PyMOL CGO cylinders between C-alpha atoms (Angstrom):
from pymol import cmd
from pymol.cgo import CYLINDER

trace = [
    CYLINDER, 6.53, -36.55, -143.34, 3.99, -37.62, -145.92, 0.3, 1, 1, 1, 1, 1, 1,
    CYLINDER, 3.99, -37.62, -145.92, 6.66, -39.58, -147.78, 0.3, 1, 1, 1, 1, 1, 1,
    CYLINDER, 6.66, -39.58, -147.78, 7.82, -41.18, -144.56, 0.3, 1, 1, 1, 1, 1, 1,
    CYLINDER, 7.82, -41.18, -144.56, 4.28, -42.24, -143.68, 0.3, 1, 1, 1, 1, 1, 1,
    CYLINDER, 4.28, -42.24, -143.68, 3.68, -43.58, -147.19, 0.3, 1, 1, 1, 1, 1, 1,
    CYLINDER, 3.68, -43.58, -147.19, 6.91, -45.58, -147.26, 0.3, 1, 1, 1, 1, 1, 1,
    CYLINDER, 6.91, -45.58, -147.26, 6.38, -49.32, -147.19, 0.3, 1, 1, 1, 1, 1, 1,
    CYLINDER, 6.38, -49.32, -147.19, 9.78, -50.78, -146.37, 0.3, 1, 1, 1, 1, 1, 1,
    CYLINDER, 9.78, -50.78, -146.37, 11.86, -50.05, -143.31, 0.3, 1, 1, 1, 1, 1, 1,
    CYLINDER, 11.86, -50.05, -143.31, 14.75, -49.17, -145.58, 0.3, 1, 1, 1, 1, 1, 1,
    CYLINDER, 14.75, -49.17, -145.58, 12.70, -46.46, -147.29, 0.3, 1, 1, 1, 1, 1, 1,
    CYLINDER, 12.70, -46.46, -147.29, 11.46, -45.16, -143.96, 0.3, 1, 1, 1, 1, 1, 1,
    CYLINDER, 11.46, -45.16, -143.96, 15.04, -44.97, -142.71, 0.3, 1, 1, 1, 1, 1, 1,
    CYLINDER, 15.04, -44.97, -142.71, 15.99, -42.88, -145.76, 0.3, 1, 1, 1, 1, 1, 1,
    CYLINDER, 15.99, -42.88, -145.76, 13.46, -40.26, -144.66, 0.3, 1, 1, 1, 1, 1, 1,
    CYLINDER, 13.46, -40.26, -144.66, 14.15, -40.55, -140.93, 0.3, 1, 1, 1, 1, 1, 1,
    CYLINDER, 14.15, -40.55, -140.93, 17.83, -39.72, -141.32, 0.3, 1, 1, 1, 1, 1, 1,
    CYLINDER, 17.83, -39.72, -141.32, 17.46, -36.15, -142.62, 0.3, 1, 1, 1, 1, 1, 1,
    CYLINDER, 17.46, -36.15, -142.62, 14.28, -35.48, -140.62, 0.3, 1, 1, 1, 1, 1, 1,
    CYLINDER, 14.28, -35.48, -140.62, 16.02, -36.27, -137.33, 0.3, 1, 1, 1, 1, 1, 1,
    CYLINDER, 16.02, -36.27, -137.33, 18.16, -33.13, -137.78, 0.3, 1, 1, 1, 1, 1, 1,
    CYLINDER, 18.16, -33.13, -137.78, 15.42, -30.85, -139.11, 0.3, 1, 1, 1, 1, 1, 1,
    CYLINDER, 15.42, -30.85, -139.11, 14.79, -27.88, -136.83, 0.3, 1, 1, 1, 1, 1, 1,
    CYLINDER, 14.79, -27.88, -136.83, 12.20, -25.88, -138.75, 0.3, 1, 1, 1, 1, 1, 1,
    CYLINDER, 12.20, -25.88, -138.75, 8.71, -26.58, -140.03, 0.3, 1, 1, 1, 1, 1, 1,
    CYLINDER, 8.71, -26.58, -140.03, 7.60, -28.91, -137.25, 0.3, 1, 1, 1, 1, 1, 1,
    CYLINDER, 7.60, -28.91, -137.25, 4.14, -28.79, -135.76, 0.3, 1, 1, 1, 1, 1, 1,
    CYLINDER, 4.14, -28.79, -135.76, 3.22, -30.69, -132.63, 0.3, 1, 1, 1, 1, 1, 1,
    CYLINDER, 3.22, -30.69, -132.63, 1.29, -33.20, -134.76, 0.3, 1, 1, 1, 1, 1, 1,
    CYLINDER, 1.29, -33.20, -134.76, 4.23, -33.77, -137.11, 0.3, 1, 1, 1, 1, 1, 1,
    CYLINDER, 4.23, -33.77, -137.11, 6.61, -34.28, -134.18, 0.3, 1, 1, 1, 1, 1, 1,
    CYLINDER, 6.61, -34.28, -134.18, 4.23, -36.81, -132.64, 0.3, 1, 1, 1, 1, 1, 1,
    CYLINDER, 4.23, -36.81, -132.64, 4.00, -38.69, -135.95, 0.3, 1, 1, 1, 1, 1, 1,
    CYLINDER, 4.00, -38.69, -135.95, 7.76, -38.67, -136.34, 0.3, 1, 1, 1, 1, 1, 1,
    CYLINDER, 7.76, -38.67, -136.34, 8.45, -39.97, -132.84, 0.3, 1, 1, 1, 1, 1, 1,
    CYLINDER, 8.45, -39.97, -132.84, 5.68, -42.57, -133.21, 0.3, 1, 1, 1, 1, 1, 1,
    CYLINDER, 5.68, -42.57, -133.21, 7.47, -43.85, -136.30, 0.3, 1, 1, 1, 1, 1, 1,
    CYLINDER, 7.47, -43.85, -136.30, 10.73, -43.93, -134.38, 0.3, 1, 1, 1, 1, 1, 1,
    CYLINDER, 10.73, -43.93, -134.38, 9.02, -45.95, -131.67, 0.3, 1, 1, 1, 1, 1, 1,
    CYLINDER, 9.02, -45.95, -131.67, 7.88, -48.51, -134.22, 0.3, 1, 1, 1, 1, 1, 1,
    CYLINDER, 7.88, -48.51, -134.22, 11.39, -48.64, -135.66, 0.3, 1, 1, 1, 1, 1, 1,
    CYLINDER, 11.39, -48.64, -135.66, 12.68, -50.37, -132.53, 0.3, 1, 1, 1, 1, 1, 1,
    CYLINDER, 12.68, -50.37, -132.53, 10.87, -53.46, -133.79, 0.3, 1, 1, 1, 1, 1, 1,
    CYLINDER, 10.87, -53.46, -133.79, 12.51, -53.44, -137.19, 0.3, 1, 1, 1, 1, 1, 1,
    CYLINDER, 12.51, -53.44, -137.19, 14.72, -56.31, -138.18, 0.3, 1, 1, 1, 1, 1, 1,
    CYLINDER, 14.72, -56.31, -138.18, 18.35, -55.77, -138.96, 0.3, 1, 1, 1, 1, 1, 1,
    CYLINDER, 18.35, -55.77, -138.96, 21.83, -56.31, -137.71, 0.3, 1, 1, 1, 1, 1, 1,
    CYLINDER, 21.83, -56.31, -137.71, 22.68, -56.25, -134.02, 0.3, 1, 1, 1, 1, 1, 1,
    CYLINDER, 22.68, -56.25, -134.02, 23.77, -52.64, -134.30, 0.3, 1, 1, 1, 1, 1, 1,
    CYLINDER, 23.77, -52.64, -134.30, 20.42, -51.41, -135.65, 0.3, 1, 1, 1, 1, 1, 1,
    CYLINDER, 20.42, -51.41, -135.65, 18.88, -50.89, -132.20, 0.3, 1, 1, 1, 1, 1, 1,
    CYLINDER, 18.88, -50.89, -132.20, 21.98, -48.99, -131.04, 0.3, 1, 1, 1, 1, 1, 1,
    CYLINDER, 21.98, -48.99, -131.04, 21.79, -46.93, -134.21, 0.3, 1, 1, 1, 1, 1, 1,
    CYLINDER, 21.79, -46.93, -134.21, 18.23, -45.92, -133.34, 0.3, 1, 1, 1, 1, 1, 1,
    CYLINDER, 18.23, -45.92, -133.34, 19.27, -44.77, -129.90, 0.3, 1, 1, 1, 1, 1, 1,
    CYLINDER, 19.27, -44.77, -129.90, 21.55, -42.25, -131.63, 0.3, 1, 1, 1, 1, 1, 1,
    CYLINDER, 21.55, -42.25, -131.63, 18.78, -41.26, -134.07, 0.3, 1, 1, 1, 1, 1, 1,
    CYLINDER, 18.78, -41.26, -134.07, 16.39, -40.58, -131.18, 0.3, 1, 1, 1, 1, 1, 1,
    CYLINDER, 16.39, -40.58, -131.18, 19.03, -38.59, -129.31, 0.3, 1, 1, 1, 1, 1, 1,
    CYLINDER, 19.03, -38.59, -129.31, 19.68, -36.49, -132.43, 0.3, 1, 1, 1, 1, 1, 1,
    CYLINDER, 19.68, -36.49, -132.43, 15.97, -35.91, -132.97, 0.3, 1, 1, 1, 1, 1, 1,
    CYLINDER, 15.97, -35.91, -132.97, 15.35, -34.96, -129.34, 0.3, 1, 1, 1, 1, 1, 1,
    CYLINDER, 15.35, -34.96, -129.34, 18.18, -32.45, -129.52, 0.3, 1, 1, 1, 1, 1, 1,
    CYLINDER, 18.18, -32.45, -129.52, 16.23, -30.50, -132.18, 0.3, 1, 1, 1, 1, 1, 1,
    CYLINDER, 16.23, -30.50, -132.18, 13.11, -30.18, -130.02, 0.3, 1, 1, 1, 1, 1, 1,
    CYLINDER, 13.11, -30.18, -130.02, 12.80, -26.95, -128.05, 0.3, 1, 1, 1, 1, 1, 1,
    CYLINDER, 12.80, -26.95, -128.05, 12.75, -27.42, -124.27, 0.3, 1, 1, 1, 1, 1, 1,
    CYLINDER, 12.75, -27.42, -124.27, 9.26, -25.93, -124.06, 0.3, 1, 1, 1, 1, 1, 1,
    CYLINDER, 9.26, -25.93, -124.06, 7.99, -28.61, -126.46, 0.3, 1, 1, 1, 1, 1, 1,
    CYLINDER, 7.99, -28.61, -126.46, 9.47, -31.59, -124.63, 0.3, 1, 1, 1, 1, 1, 1,
    CYLINDER, 9.47, -31.59, -124.63, 7.15, -33.58, -122.39, 0.3, 1, 1, 1, 1, 1, 1,
]
cmd.load_cgo(trace, "trace")
């Protein structure tokens, strides 16, 4: 997460988001909140028309790794 937060370009951030979206272990509530906050900002990134649809899938994948008790 530190590397994701320190990334400057959206391309670099995306390189860290992709594997993190599937990560199931090592998350704290704070880390999850940071990760999903970054995903929220990603909706404003510039890119091709398919980028926003791509992020819908990324969010779905990430949500699937969150335990039911941790979802709000």
